[in-house]
Structures are given as C-alpha cells and as structure tokens.
C-alpha positions in Angstrom: 171.1 100.1 85.7 173.8 97.7 85.0 175.4 96.9 88.6 172.0 97.3 90.2 169.5 95.6 88.3 171.0 93.3 86.5 174.0 92.4 88.7 171.6 92.6 91.7 169.2 90.6 90.6 168.7 89.0 86.5 172.5 86.9 87.3 171.1 85.3 90.6 167.8 84.6 89.4 169.1 83.0 86.4 172.0 81.0 88.1 169.2 80.0 90.9 167.5 78.5 87.7 170.1 76.8 86.0 170.7 76.3 82.6 166.8 76.4 81.2 166.5 80.1 82.1 164.4 81.9 79.3 163.8 85.8 79.7 159.9 86.8 79.5 159.9 90.6 78.9 157.6 93.0 77.0 159.8 94.6 74.3 160.6 98.2 76.5 162.3 100.5 75.0 164.6 99.4 78.2 164.0 95.8 77.2 165.6 96.4 73.9 168.4 98.5 74.9 172.0 97.9 73.3 173.1 97.4 77.6 170.2 94.7 78.0 171.0 93.2 74.9 175.0 93.5 75.5 174.0 92.0 79.0 172.2 89.0 77.7 174.7 87.9 75.5 177.8 88.2 78.0 175.6 86.2 80.2 174.4 84.2 78.1 171.0 84.8 79.2 167.9 83.4 76.0 165.7 85.4 75.8 162.5 84.3 74.5 160.8 86.6 71.4 157.4 87.7 71.5 155.2 90.3 70.0 155.2 94.1 71.5 152.2 94.5 73.8 151.3 90.4 74.1 148.3 89.8 75.9 150.2 86.5 76.8 153.0 88.6 79.1 151.2 88.5 82.0 148.3 86.8 82.9 147.2 88.2 85.9 146.2 91.5 83.9 143.3 88.9 83.9 142.6 88.8 87.2 142.5 92.3 87.5 140.9 93.1 85.0 137.9 90.7 86.1 138.3 92.3 90.0 138.0 95.8 88.1 135.0 95.2 86.6 133.4 93.1 89.3 134.5 96.3 91.8 132.7 98.8 89.5 129.5 96.8 89.4 129.0 97.3 93.1 126.1 98.9 94.0 126.7 101.5 96.0 130.2 101.9 95.0 133.2 101.8 97.6 134.1 105.2 99.1 137.5 104.0 100.4 140.5 101.7 99.9 140.0 99.2 102.0 136.1 98.2 101.4 136.6 96.9 97.6 138.8 94.1 99.4 136.7 93.4 101.8 133.0 94.0 99.6 135.1 90.7 97.2 135.9 89.1 100.0 131.9 89.0 101.1 130.7 87.7 97.7 
C-alpha cells in the first residue's frame, strides 16, 4: 500500500500543493490505520479532522442524489444505460 498508493500519489500531490496541503479523509478504517498515521507524520502532512460520515466530505454526493431523483421520476423509466444521460440533457 505504501509504495503503490502513498508514495506514488500522496507525496507528489502534496509536494505540488506545497505547505498549504491538508489531507481530508472520511475516517474510514483504512485511512486511520497506523501505517497511514506513520506515513503522514513522516511526510509532515497535516490531516483535517472531520466527523465520521460527514455530509461535507463530498459535495458531489448532493448532485448525484438530485440526478438520481430526477431519473427515478422519469416516465417511462430508462431501460438502457445511455437513456438517463440523454433524458437529463433533454430537460
């Protein structure tokens, strides 16, 4: 995990952002594992503390929810994968 994900992505991304980089995670067990804590401390990466299951973590979820409700209201309901995209564009 460390070499495949943390070193391959996190270090480079944090380096590109610079000193203002703050990690925001969702408190999943894998994000709170000792290897992750050790890595962040070693790389001096600060983590933003968020409550578990916070709605603020991923604002795109609100968009997906609205799209899902709109598609569910279509009459007749979409029968193919491409149909919802076409129906949403026509609205």
